[in-house]
C-alpha positions in Angstrom: 0.0 0.0 0.0 1.2 3.5 -0.8 1.9 5.6 2.2 0.0 8.8 2.9 1.8 12.2 2.8 1.8 15.5 4.5 2.7 18.2 1.9 -0.5 20.1 1.5 0.1 23.8 1.5 3.8 23.7 0.4 2.8 26.2 -2.3 0.8 28.5 0.1 -2.5 26.6 0.3 -4.0 24.8 3.3 -1.6 23.5 5.9 -3.4 20.4 6.9 -1.5 17.1 6.4 -2.8 14.8 3.6 -4.3 11.6 5.0 -5.4 9.8 1.9 -4.4 6.6 0.1 -2.2 7.0 -2.9 -0.4 10.1 -1.5 3.2 10.0 -0.3 6.0 12.3 0.7 8.4 10.3 -1.4 8.9 11.4 -4.9 7.2 9.6 -7.8 9.2 7.0 -9.7 11.2 8.9 -12.4 10.0 12.1 -10.8 10.1 15.4 -12.8 10.4 17.3 -9.5 12.4 15.2 -7.0 11.5 17.5 -4.1 7.8 16.9 -4.6 5.7 14.2 -3.0 3.7 11.9 -5.2 -0.1 11.5 -5.9 -0.8 8.2 -7.6 -3.9 8.0 -9.9 -5.2 4.7 -11.2 -6.2 3.8 -14.8 -8.7 1.0 -15.7 -9.0 0.9 -19.5 -9.6 -1.4 -22.5 -6.1 -2.1 -23.6 -5.9 -5.4 -25.5 -8.9 -7.3 -26.8 -12.1 -5.4 -26.0 -14.0 -3.5 -28.6 -12.6 -0.1 -27.5 -8.9 -1.1 -27.3 -8.1 1.0 -30.4 -9.4 4.0 -28.3 -8.3 2.9 -24.8 -4.6 2.8 -25.7 -4.4 6.4 -27.0 -6.7 7.6 -24.3 -4.2 6.2 -21.7 -1.2 7.6 -23.5 -2.7 11.0 -23.7 -3.5 11.1 -20.1 0.0 10.1 -19.2 1.2 13.0 -21.4 -1.3 15.4 -19.8 -0.1 14.7 -16.2 3.6 14.8 -17.3 2.9 18.3 -18.6 1.4 19.1 -15.2 4.6 17.8 -13.5 6.8 19.8 -15.9 4.9 22.9 -14.8 5.8 22.1 -11.2 3.1 19.7 -10.2 0.1 20.5 -7.9 0.4 21.7 -4.3 3.9 20.2 -3.8 3.1 16.9 -5.5 3.9 15.3 -8.9 1.2 13.1 -10.4 1.9 9.5 -11.4 -0.4 7.7 -13.8 2.1 5.0 -14.8 2.3 2.7 -11.8 -1.3 1.5 -11.5 -2.7 0.8 -14.9 -5.1 -2.1 -15.4 -6.8 -3.7 -18.5 -10.6 -4.3 -18.0 -11.0 -6.2 -21.3 -14.3 -4.2 -21.5 -15.7 -6.7 -19.0 -17.6 -5.5 -15.9 -16.4 -8.3 -13.8 -12.8 -7.8 -14.8 -13.2 -4.1 -14.1 -14.5 -4.7 -10.6 -11.7 -7.2 -9.9 -8.8 -4.9 -11.0 -10.4 -2.0 -9.2 -10.1 -4.0 -6.0 -6.4 -4.6 -6.8 -5.5 -0.9 -6.9 -8.1 0.9 -4.8 -5.9 1.1 -1.7 -2.9 2.4 -3.6 -4.4 5.4 -5.5 -6.1 8.6 -4.6 -8.5 8.6 -7.5 -9.0 7.1 -10.9 -7.6 9.1 -13.8 -9.6 6.9 -16.1 -12.4 4.3 -15.8 -13.3 3.2 -19.3 -16.7 2.2 -20.3 -20.3 2.7 -19.1 -21.3 -0.8 -18.1 -17.8 -1.4 -16.7 -17.7 1.7 -14.6 -21.3 1.1 -13.5 -20.0 -2.2 -12.0 -17.8 -0.2 -9.5 -20.1 2.8 -8.7 -21.1 1.3 -5.4 -17.4 0.7 -4.6 -16.5 4.2 -5.5 -19.1 5.6 -3.2 -18.0 3.3 -0.4 -14.4 4.3 -0.9 -15.1 8.0 -1.6 -13.1 7.5 -4.7 -13.3 10.0 -7.6 -13.2 8.6 -11.1 -12.9 10.3 -14.4 -15.0 8.1 -16.8 -14.0 7.3 -20.3 -17.6 7.3 -21.3 -20.6 9.6 -21.5 -23.7 7.9 -20.1 -26.4 10.2 -18.7 -26.1 8.4 -15.3 -22.8 10.1 -14.5 -24.1 13.6 -13.7 -26.2 11.9 -11.0 -23.2 10.2 -9.4 -21.1 12.4 -7.0 -17.9 10.3 -7.4 -17.9 10.5 -11.2 -16.1 13.5 -12.8 -17.4 13.5 -16.4 -16.8 15.9 -19.3 -19.0 16.6 -22.3 -22.6 15.9 -23.1 -24.1 12.5 -22.3 -24.9 10.0 -25.1 -28.6 10.8 -24.5 -28.3 14.5 -25.3 -25.8 13.7 -28.1 -28.4 11.5 -29.8 -31.1 14.1 -29.3 -28.9 16.6 -31.1 -28.2 14.2 -34.0 -31.9 13.7 -34.6 -32.8 17.4 -34.3 -29.9 18.3 -36.7 -31.1 15.8 -39.3 -34.7 16.9 -39.0 -33.6 20.5 -39.7 -31.1 19.8 -42.4 -32.3 16.6 -44.1 -36.1 16.5 -43.4 -35.9 12.9 -42.1 -39.0 10.9 -41.3 -37.6 7.8 -39.7 -34.8 6.9 -37.2 -33.2 3.7 -36.2 -30.8 3.2 -33.3 -28.3 0.3 -33.6 -26.1 -0.2 -30.5 -24.7 -2.4 -27.8 -27.0 -3.3 -25.0 -26.4 -1.5 -21.7 -25.4 2.0 -20.8 -23.7 3.0 -24.0 -26.0 1.9 -26.8 -29.0 2.1 -24.4 -28.4 5.7 -23.4 -28.0 6.8 -27.0 -31.1 4.9 -28.0 -33.1 6.5 -25.2 -32.1 10.0 -26.4 -32.8 9.1 -30.0 -36.3 7.9 -29.1 -37.0 11.0 -27.1 -36.1 13.2 -30.0 -37.9 11.0 -32.5 -41.1 11.2 -30.5 -40.6 15.0 -30.1 -40.3 15.3 -33.9 -43.1 12.8 -34.7 -40.7 10.4 -36.4 -40.9 6.7 -36.9 -38.4 5.1 -34.5 -36.9 1.6 -34.3 -34.2 0.3 -31.9 -31.9 -2.6 -32.7 -29.5 -4.1 -30.1 -26.4 -5.7 -31.4 -23.6 -7.5 -29.6 -19.9 -6.6 -30.0 -17.9 -8.4 -32.7 -17.5 -8.3 -36.4 -19.4 -11.6 -36.9 -22.4 -10.5 -34.8 -23.7 -7.8 -37.1 -25.8 -9.7 -39.6 -29.1 -8.9 -37.8 -28.3 -5.2 -37.5 -27.3 -5.0 -41.2 -30.5 -6.9 -42.2 -32.6 -4.5 -40.1 -31.1 -1.4 -41.7 -31.4 -2.8 -45.3 -35.0 -4.0 -44.7 -36.4 -0.9 -42.9 -34.5 1.7 -44.9 -34.6 4.4 -42.1 -33.6 7.9 -43.1 -31.2 8.0 -40.2 -29.2 5.3 -38.4 -27.5 6.3 -35.1 -24.7 3.9 -34.2 -23.8 3.1 -30.6 -21.2 0.6 -31.4 -17.4 0.2 -31.5 -15.4 1.1 -34.6 -15.1 -2.4 -35.9 -18.9 -2.9 -35.8 -19.3 0.6 -37.4 -17.2 -0.5 -40.4 -19.0 -3.7 -40.9 -22.5 -2.3 -40.6 -22.0 0.8 -42.8 -19.9 -1.1 -45.4 -22.3 -4.1 -45.8 -25.5 -2.1 -45.5 -24.2 0.1 -48.3 -23.2 -2.9 -50.4 -26.7 -4.2 -50.1 -28.2 -0.9 -51.4 -28.8 1.2 -48.3 -28.2 4.9 -49.1 -29.5 6.7 -45.9 -27.5 8.6 -43.3 -25.4 7.0 -40.6 -24.3 9.1 -37.6 -22.1 7.4 -35.0 -21.9 8.4 -31.3 -18.4 9.5 -30.4 -16.9 6.0 -29.6 -18.1 4.6 -32.9 -15.3 6.2 -35.0 -11.7 5.4 -35.5 -9.6 6.7 -38.4 -8.2 3.2 -38.9 -11.6 2.5 -40.6 -10.3 4.5 -43.6 -8.0 1.6 -44.3 -10.8 -0.9 -44.5 -13.0 -1.9 -47.4 -15.8 0.2 -45.9 -13.9 3.5 -46.4 -15.8 4.7 -49.4 -19.1 3.9 -47.8 -18.1 5.8 -44.7 -17.0 8.8 -46.8 -20.4 8.8 -48.5 -22.8 7.9 -45.7 -21.3 8.6 -42.3 -21.1 11.5 -39.9 -19.2 11.3 -36.6 -20.8 12.9 -33.6 -18.5 14.2 -30.8 -18.2 16.0 -27.5 -15.5 18.5 -28.7 -13.5 19.1 -31.9 -11.4 16.4 -33.4 -7.6 15.9 -33.1 -6.7 18.8 -35.5 -9.0 21.4 -34.0 -7.5 24.9 -33.4 -7.7 25.5 -29.6 -4.9 25.9 -27.0 -5.9 22.6 -25.4 -5.8 20.7 -28.7 -2.4 22.3 -29.5 -1.0 21.4 -26.1 -2.3 17.8 -26.6 -0.7 17.5 -30.0 2.6 18.9 -28.7 2.6 16.6 -25.6 1.8 13.3 -27.4 4.3 14.1 -30.2 4.5 12.0 -33.3 2.0 9.2 -33.2 1.5 6.3 -35.4 -2.0 7.4 -36.2 -3.8 10.7 -35.2 -6.8 9.4 -33.2 -9.4 11.0 -31.1 -8.7 8.7 -28.3 -5.8 11.1 -27.6 -8.2 14.1 -27.8 -10.6 12.5 -25.3 -7.9 11.3 -22.9 -6.5 14.8 -22.7 -9.9 16.6 -22.4 -11.1 14.2 -19.7 -8.1 15.1 -17.5 -8.9 18.8 -17.0 -11.6 18.4 -14.3 -9.5 16.1 -12.1 -6.6 18.6 -12.3 -9.0 21.4 -11.3 -10.4 19.3 -8.4 -6.9 18.5 -7.1 -5.9 22.1 -7.2 -9.1 23.1 -5.4 -8.6 20.4 -2.8 -4.9 21.1 -2.1 -5.2 24.8 -2.1 -8.6 25.2 -0.3 -9.9 24.6 3.1 -10.9 21.0 2.7 -10.0 17.9 4.8 -7.0 16.4 3.0 -8.8 13.1 2.7 -10.7 11.4 -0.1 -13.8 12.8 1.4 -12.3 16.3 1.2 -11.4 15.8 -2.5 -15.0 14.7 -3.1 -16.2 17.9 -1.5 -13.8 19.9 -3.6 -15.3 18.3 -6.8 -18.8 19.3 -5.7 -17.6 23.0 -5.4 -16.4 23.3 -9.0 -18.4 25.8 -11.0 -16.0 26.1 -14.0 -13.1 24.1 -15.4 -10.5 25.6 -17.7 -10.4 23.1 -20.6 -8.1 25.5 -22.6 -10.8 26.0 -25.2 -11.6 22.3 -25.8 -14.9 22.8 -24.0 -16.5 25.9 -22.6 -15.6 26.5 -18.9 -19.2 26.1 -17.9 -19.0 22.5 -19.0 -17.1 21.8 -15.8 -19.9 23.0 -13.5 -20.5 20.4 -10.6 -22.1 22.8 -8.1 -25.8 22.6 -8.9 -28.7 20.4 -9.8 -27.8 18.0 -12.6 -30.6 19.3 -14.8 -29.0 22.8 -14.5 -25.4 21.7 -14.9 -25.6 18.9 -17.6 -23.7 20.1 -20.7 -25.9 19.6 -23.8 -23.8 20.7 -26.7 -22.1 18.4 -29.2 -20.3 18.7 -32.5 -20.7 16.9 -35.9 -17.9 16.0 -38.3 -17.7 14.6 -41.8 -15.3 11.9 -42.9 -12.3 13.4 -44.7 -9.2 11.2 -45.2 -7.1 14.3 -45.7 -7.8 15.6 -42.2 -6.2 14.6 -38.8 -8.1 11.6 -37.4 -10.0 11.5 -40.6 -12.6 14.1 -39.6 -13.5 17.6 -40.7 -15.8 19.8 -38.6 -19.3 20.0 -40.1 -21.2 21.7 -37.2 -19.5 23.2 -34.2 -20.9 23.1 -30.6 -24.7 23.1 -30.9 -27.8 21.8 -29.1 -31.1 21.1 -30.6 -34.5 22.0 -29.2 -35.1 18.5 -27.8 -31.9 18.5 -25.6 -32.4 22.2 -24.7 -36.0 21.5 -23.4 -35.5 18.1 -21.9 -35.8 17.8 -18.1 -33.0 15.6 -16.8 -34.5 14.4 -13.5 -32.6 11.2 -13.8 -30.6 9.2 -16.4 -32.2 8.6 -19.7 -31.4 4.9 -19.5 -31.3 2.6 -16.5 -30.4 -1.0 -17.3 
């Protein structure tokens, strides 16, 4: 177990000794600042064989680069931040996620990443018991209602509402189909799509599909048979390529729009590339890899030359800002220097400086979820010449459905 430390206030903040797991007076391994103590943050991601491994790996790399930049700027409150020592692979499996969480929970102050909606949901009770903050690598609408979850960006539910409203306004669609994984990813997106479809008096169909390239025959058949004007995909990138490519090959010519995790630029190297260019839009929570903001520029500089520009990097970087803000608030403010104190500091945040990747108000945690939920998303078209294969089509926007919706609880509860 990592020892607790007592450095709070070394930079002029509160003077109370830190009494929390994952905090030590000893310097971090390979410390940037050898005179600083160390705060250990855990990572639980999809790193090898799960459907989101192509995103989980760059998410994790970008978060390491983010915290290294923090350390190079002097750290926070007399501490460097370590995200290298406690990294676990969840295989995108809830039981595995829960198991590896139990392996590191006593050695880290908080989780820099908990990838996946159903996987993170498996440890929500543990997080509450342990008063452990987690930055989720997912966007289910449950997170704004969980005090221990430090999310960024609009939830899938609002994202799908915006997709439907945008297509109604710009394409005069009459029918919508959701195709997605069961559970809190595909299910939350499907719930939002249905709410917006009903609001716009559109025909709506929902099709659940399992992960895996070979499991998409039913989804493809449903798309080709029903010919919906709009198909919203709540799948992984592999499934996206198979569904779009094979549906197009069988004559479907409607519009696909994928929720954020459905896209990976590696799809431009598959046989589905031409169909994706013709029929696919990528929804997102902020601008893609090449966007011109200070945060994007800092991210690109920090990750350096990468094998493939991928919005896993963008997401990993953006997701880290609220935890940085919470640690600064906790160490500098008049809070108990415990996990409970950090949890209190999170609840006091009214803004977060995302360096332009998101508006500062997207970081508000200090009010009722219906008032604080961020409802704006972006849309991008597929363009092989652009970084991460995406060119901005519509910058931050929210449609009338998301704007008017009363979030008195999550849109989907499995």
